N, C-alpha and C positions, 0 to 999 in steps of 0.2 A: 163292783168288783175292784179290789185294790190292785196295785201294780204287781206285788209279789205273787198274789194268787193268779193273776193274769199270765205272767211269764211262765209259771209252772204249768198252767193249763195249755198255753201255746206250745211249750216244749213237748208236752204229751201228745198234742194234736199233730205236730210236725213229725213225731216219731211214727204215729199211726199212718200218716200219708206215705210212709216208705213203701207201702203196698202199691201205691200208684206208680212210684218209680220203677218198681220191679215189673209191673205190667207194661209200662212204657218201653222198657228195654226188650221185653219179650216181643212186643208188637213191632218194634223197630227192625228186628231180624227178618220179619215177614214183609212188612210194608212201611217204609219211612213216612209215607203220606198219612196212613192210618194212625201211626204212632204220634205224629204231630197233632192231628185232630184230637186225639185222646188227651195228650198232654195239655193242650190249650183249654179244652173243656174242663179238665180237672183243676187247672189253675184258676179259671173263672169261678168255678164252684167253691174252691177253697177261699178265695178272696171275698166272695159274697157271704160265705159262712162266717168269716172273721168279722166282717162289717156288721153282720146281724148279731153276732154274739156280743159285740161291744155296744150294741144298741146305737150304732152310729147312724145319724140321719144326714144324707148327702143331697144337696141341691146341685143338679147338673144342668148347665146351660150351654147351648151351642153344639149339641151332638150332630146336628145337620151339617156342621162345617167340616166333619171328618171326610177326607177324600176316599174314594173307593179303593184306589191302589195304595201301595206302600207310601209312607211319608216319614218325616222326622218331626217328632213332637219336642218342643223346647219349653220347659216349665221351670217355674220357681220351685224351690225345695224347702219345705217347712219341717217335715217330719217323716218318720218311718212309714206312716200310713199313706203317704203319697203313692207308693207302689201298689197298695191294695186298691186305691181308687182307679188307677190306670187299668189294672187287670180286671177289676170288677165292672167297669163301665165303658171301656174302649173296645168295641166289638171287632177286633182284628188281631192277628198274631203280632206280638210285640216283644222287643228285647230292650235292655238298658245299656247305656254307657255308664259304668260304675267304677268308682275308685278301687284300686287293687286291694285295699284293706278289707273290703267286704268279703273277699275270698276266705278270710280267716274265720268267718262266722259259721259255726256248726249248724246243721239242719237247713239253713237258708241258702248257703252258697251252692250246694248241689242243685237245687231247683233253679237258681239263677243261671247256672251254666247250661242246663238243659234248655232253658228258655232264651238261648241265643244272646245272653248278656256278654258284653265285651268289657273286660276289666282293664283299666288304664292306669299307667304309672305317669303322673303328670310331671314328676321330677326327672324323667328320662325321655328326652326328645325322640330318640330312635324308637323306643317302645310306644310312645304316644302315637307316632306315625303309623306303626303297625296296628295299633288298636283302631285308629280311624279307618284304615284300609279294611280291617275286619268288619267294622260296622257298615262300610259301603257294600261289601260282599253280602252281608245279611240283607240289606235293602234290595239288592239285585235279585236275591232269592225270594223276595216277597214279604220280608218281615219289616215292619215299621220299627224305628228305633226312638228311644226316649233319652233326651239329654237334660241334665240338671247343670247348667253352665255356672251356677254359683260355686260349685265344687264341694259344698257342704251344706248342711241344714241351717236355715236362718232361725229356726225355732220361734217363728212368729214375729221376730224383730224386723228391722228395716232390711229390704232385699240387698244382697251383696252384689257387687259388680259382676257382670258376666265375663267369663274368660273367652277372649276372642278366638283362641285356638279351637274351641269346641265347635265353632261354626263351620269348620272345614268339612266335617262329615256331611252337613247339609249341602254345601256347595259341590262336593265331589260326587255325592249320590245323585244330584240333579233331580230330586223329587220335591214336592211341596213341603214347606215348613209350616207347622201348625203350632202357634204359641198357645200355652195353657197357663191359666192362673189358678192357683190352689190356695185356699185359706182355711185354717182351722185344724189341720192335721197334727200339728205339734201339741195340741191340747190333749190328744188321746193318750200318748205315752210319755212325751218329753216333759210335760209340766203337770203339777197337781198329783194327787194320790189315787184318783179313780179314773178308770179307762172307759167307763160307760156313759152313754147319754150325750155325746158331743155332736155338735152340728158343724158340718163341713160344706164347703162350696167349691165347685170346680167349673171353670168357664173355659170352653174351647173356642178359640178365636178363629177367624177366617184364615184359610191357608194362604201362604205367600209363595208365589212362583219365583224361585231363586234364579231360574235360567234367564229371567227378563231383567235382572238387576244390573245397573251400571257398575263400573269399577268403584266409583265413590260410594254407591249404595251398599256394595259388598263390604267395603272398608268400615262402614258405620253400622253394619247389620246387627252386631251384638247389642249396640246401644238402642237401635230401633226396636228390636224384639223385647229387650229389657223394659223399655218405656211402655210398650203395649201391655205387658203383663203387670207392671207396677201400677199403671193408671187404673186398671180394673181392680187390682188388689186394694188400692186406696178407696175406690168407690164402694167396694164391699164392706170395708172397715167402717166407712162413714155411715153406711146404711145400718150396720149392726149397732152403732152407737145410738141410733134413733129408735131402735126396736124396744 
């Protein structure tokens, strides 16, 4: 399937999923809990359908490292399909910390808002603080949050430096931080002409208890997590070269 055909198909599919939004809003009037379960199940269903439609093969390593309670996932950001991997394979209610520009995307932004995504304006310090606080409140309500500290997609190139400010959510929430390494998602939509038949890899690392970190460890935390993710990414890339 070429890109133009895919985007047309995806737009049609997202329009179809409007019926899920309507049902979610109806359920919410009766029971917020039931509505949340419905929304989460439909999001997982949609993500898995999209992965299947694009014939994407994903190798997942480290599922056993996901804590039972809420946590903060910190991941590298290669492409649009990163989100589908999280929704498709992380078996817990999640939301994203996303740049404010994504709110302008039709069909997608509505879903992200319902899914407890917090939109952040990194150019405005006051608004950034508000976004971090909103993310902390989400965690307190039981939703795990996902942060892409690079700030933008690397598109398979060298990982960008992590923004230290994004670590504040993890520290303020006081829950485990789970580093995640993703490889290959940029190949699906960002490069080439075909979106089908790509192989992706997602590695979930052991959680880090931020409440036990020293002041110095907190100061270097962005670099520490970056190194964990990048080391695994380089390992995967080396293995792929030998296949």
